[in-house]
N, C-alpha and C positions, 0 to 999 in steps of 0.2 A: 504493500500500500504506500509506504513512504517513497519508494522509488518511482511509483507512478506519479505521485505528487511532485517529486523532484524533477522528473522529465517535463511535466507541464510548466513548471517554473522556468526551467532552462530553455524552453521553446518560446518563451515570451520575448518581446522586444527588449534588448539590453540597454537601449539608450536612456539617458537621464537628461531632462531639459537643462540647458546650460545655466539658466538662472536659478536652478534648484541645487546645483552642486556647490557645496561649501566644505569647509574643513571639519566635517563631521563623519567619523568612521562608520557610523550607523548606516550611511548611504550605500555602503558595500552590500547591504542586505535589501536593496530596493526591490529586486525582482520578487523576493519572498513576500514583501509587504504588498506590492502591486497585486500579486496573485490573491492574497488574503482579502484585501479591500475589494477587489473585483468580484470575488465570490460572495462577499457580504452584500454588496450593492445589487448584484443580480437578483438576490432573494428579496431584499427590502423594497425595491422599486415596484414589486407586485403587491405590496400591502394595501389593504382597503380600509383599515380602521385607524391607523396611526400614520403620521408624517414625520420625517426625520430631517432636522435642520442640517445644512451643509457643514456647519461647524462640528457636528457630531462625527462625521467621517474623518475630519482632521484629528479629533481627539482619539479616535480608534486607530488611525494611522500611527500616531505618536506612541500609543500603547503597544502596537505590534512591533515597531522599531525597538522600543525599550525592552520588551520581552525577549526578542530574538537576540538583541545585542548582549544581554546577560549571559547567553550561551557562547557567543562568538568573540567576545571582547579580547580575551587573551591571545587567541590565534590571530586576530586582525592586527592587534598591536605588535605582536611578534613579527608578522609578515611585513608590516609597514617599516618597522625598524631595520629589518633585514634588507629590504629594498633601498632604504635610505642610506645604509652603510655601504651598499654595493654601488651606489650612484657616484660617479666621478665628476659630474657636471655642476657641482655646487648644491644650492638649496633644493631640497626635495620635499614637497608639501603633501599633505593628506589629500588635498584636492586633486593633485596630479596622480597620486596613487590610485584614487577612485576611478579617474578617467582611464588610466592605462590598464588597470587590472580588473575592473568590474563593469566596464561598458563594452567589452570585447568578448564575444562568445568563447573563443579559443582560450583566452586567459582565464575566464571564469571556470571553464571546464577543467583546465589544468589545476586550478586552485582546489576544486573539490575532489579531483583525483588524488591530490596530496592529502586532503583531509576528509575522507569519506564518512568518518563517524560524525563529523560536524554536519555534513550534508544530510545524514539520516536524522540527526537530532533537530536541525532547523526545519526540515520538511515535516517531521512528526509534530513539532510544536506549532507551526503555523496552521497545520491541519486541525489540531485539537482546539486551538484558541479561536480560529475563525468559526469552527463548528459551534463552539460554546456561545459566541456572540450572536450567531444566526439563530440558534435555539432560543436564546433569551429574548431577542426581538420578536421572534415568531410567537412565543408564549405571551408576551405583552400585547401583541396585535390581536391574537386569537381570543384573549380574555379581557380585552380593553373595556368593554361595557361594564363588567363587574368591577374592575379596578377603578375606573372613572367614577363610578357611583359611590364606592367606599371612600375615596379621597377627594370627592367633589372637584375634579380637575378642571373642567370647563374649557379644555383645549385638547387637541389630538397631537400636538407637536412635541416631539422629544427634542429638547434643546441642549442636553448634555448627557454623556455616558462616561462614567469614571469606573474603570474596572481594576480589581486587584491583580497582582502578579500570579496568575494561575500556573501551576506546575504540571509537567507531563505525567507525574505519578497520579494526578487526579484528572488526567485527560484535558488539561487546560481550563477546567472549571474554576471559577472564582466568583466571589460576591461582587456585585456592581451597584453603584449608586446612579440612578437615572433622575434627571430633572425633566418633568413634563410641565411646560408652562413655568410657573413659579413654585411648583411643588416638587420636593425631592422624595423619592421612594428607594428602598433597598431591595434588590433582587437577589435571592439566594437560589442557586441551581439545584435545590433538593427540597423535599418536603420536610420542613423543620418540625418534626414531631415532638422533639424535646422542648423546643421553644413554645409550641402550642400547649403542652402539658404544664409548663412553667406558668404561662399566662392564666391557665385555668386554676392553678393553685393560688396565684395572687388574687384572682377574683374571689375565691373562697375566703382567703385570708382577710381581705378587706372588709368582709361582712362582720368581722369581730374586732375591727379597729375603728375607734371613734375619731382619732386624731392623726392627721398626716397619712392618709392612705397611700399605698404604693401605686404609681401610675401604671396602667395596663396599656401596652402598645396596641395600636389598631393594625393588626396583621391579617393577611388573607392567605389561607393555606390551600394550595392546589395539589393535584396528584403528584406532580414531579418537580414542583418549585414552590417557593414562598415569596410573597411580597410583603415587606415590613415598612411600617411608618419610620421615617428617618428622624432620629433624635439629634437635635443640634446641641453641640457642646458650647455652652455659653457661661460667661463669668457671672458670679453672684453680684448683685447690685447693692445690697445692703446687708446689715446684720441679720435681719429677719430671714432672708434667703439663705444665708450661711447656716443659720440655726436649723432651718428646714432640711438643708442638704445633709448635714451630719445626722440629723434625726432619721432620715430615710436610709442613709448608708448603714446606720446601726441596725435598722430593721432588716435591711437586705442581707447583711452579714449573718444575722440570726437565721433568716430563712435559708440562706445558702448552707449554713452549718447543719440545720436539721434535715436538709435534703441530701446531705453528703456530697455537696458539689465540690468541684476542683477546677483548676485552670482559670481562676477568676482574676486575671490581670486587668489592667486599666481599660484596654480596648474592648474586652468582652463585657465588662460591667457597663 
């Protein structure tokens, strides 16, 4: 499968627009990113319930570059320094390196013949990540009526998509934050059964609490994914809010303790 993907990527146009090339080693991976973005765009242009702002594709493009570069950085830096040291004509730039080595089919082919494991890992990762993004957007599109009703969206336009760095061990799946109009929601690529049960527990707990009840997130649980209310991390504005914060943290620590919870670092709380 990965080799089929790799061949499709290698058969694409190798050229990079002149005004696009700068001193950014990530551009060595342009063909992989072009393949992933093209795949995503082909699916999303068929959507009938949501529209996607052009800026979203730029965000996704940056995410793809960053995700792939995390795999290829050491090899690309090593290869650039090697070419730079072998060059006898003076100053050798990253921009020149990209043009010479990654806009020419034969040079690109030679590079991945030297680093076949990298070719496999990059092909696998772009396949997984683009699949994950497509599945996420399809799920939002197919269930948009329910999601819109829950969060009172008032618009169909997705204006931002911010994904975490999904790894290939989880087939590129990651939690993503989407902005639809002015509303942010959290997309989890799995049915968050544990989160659902936790919220049910909190709802029951709140029945016995007269003061400072714990807030229950407005989440929607589907068969294969979950949409969660986005909780903004804001500063306390006065002593009253600080007092409430520590009161709720105390209650939460109590609840987590009696539930036998673990892994409760700052981000998870």
